[in-house]
N, C-alpha and C positions, 0 to 999 in steps of 0.2 A: 648526661644520659646518652647523648649522641654516640660517644665512644663505646658505651656499653652495647648499644644496638648494633653498631658496626662489628663489634667483637662477636656477637651472636650470629650475625650474617656470615662472617668469615668461618666460624666454627661449623656452620651447616654446609656451606658450599665448598669447603677447602679441597675436597677430592672429587667434586662434581664438575664435569666439563660440558658446557653447553646448557641452554635453557631447560631442555627436557630433563637432563640429569639433575640439575639444580632443583627443579620442581619436585622430582622424586625424593631428593634429599630432604627438602622441607617437609614433604608428606611424611617421611619416615620419622623425623624429629617430632612432628605433631603426634603421630601414633605412639611413640615411645615416651614422650615427656609432658604432653599437655594433659590437663585435667578436664574431663567432660562428665556430665553436661555443664554448660554455663549459660546464663541468661544473656540475651542480646536483643537488638532491634534490627529489623529489615524494613526499609521504607516506612519507618514509624510504627511498625507493628511488633509487639513482643513475641519472641520465639525462644526456644531452647536449642542451643547448638549441641548436638550429640556426637559430632565427629567432624573430621576434615579429611577430604579425599583429593586425589589427583586422578582425573579421568583420561589423561593423555592429551588434552587439548591445551597447548601452550598459550593460546590467546586468552582462554578463560582462566587458566591458572588453577590454583587450589579452589576447591568448593567446600562450603560448609554444609554439612547435613543437618537440617533444621527440623524441628517438630513444633507444631502449633495445633491446638485443638485435635490431638490424636491423628494429625495428618503429617506426613513427611515430605520434604522437598529439598532441593539443593539450590544454593545461590553462590555466586562468586564470593570468596572469603573477603575480598576487599570491600564488598557491599554490606558487610555486617558491622554494626556498631555494638561491640561487646559491653556487657555489664560487668559485674564483679568477677575478677579473674584471679587465679593464683599468680604469684610473681613470675613463674616460669612460663605459664601460658601467655601472660601479657607480653613477656619478652619475645616469645616466638611470633606472636601476631605483629608486634612492632617491627621485628626483623623482616618478616615477610612483606609488610607494607613498604618498608625502606627498600628492600630488594626490588620490589615491583615498581618503585618510583612514585609511590602514592604517599601523601602526607599522613601523619598520624591522625587517627579519627577519635573524637571524643566519644565517651560512652553514652548510653541513653540518658535522657533527662529524668 
């Protein structure tokens, strides 16, 4: 699986130079290829992730647009524990976490 994740990272960042361009590249892949919404947890609370954005803050990285009880908010994507995902969405999240230097995160219990 490790090689598969590395291959996805390489596919995404191949023509992106520097952290900012690479984050924009990840954002574009999420827009083009991820399936939304998907269930997740943020600090133990169930949410629905309705999209992924990059707001230009390299320190924060990609953010997940979440919805809970008809309220919307954003959190860092690495702080989201996703539930059931399509194979490609799972691969994109795993690749982003690897690129960010964060270990894979298990889904909600």
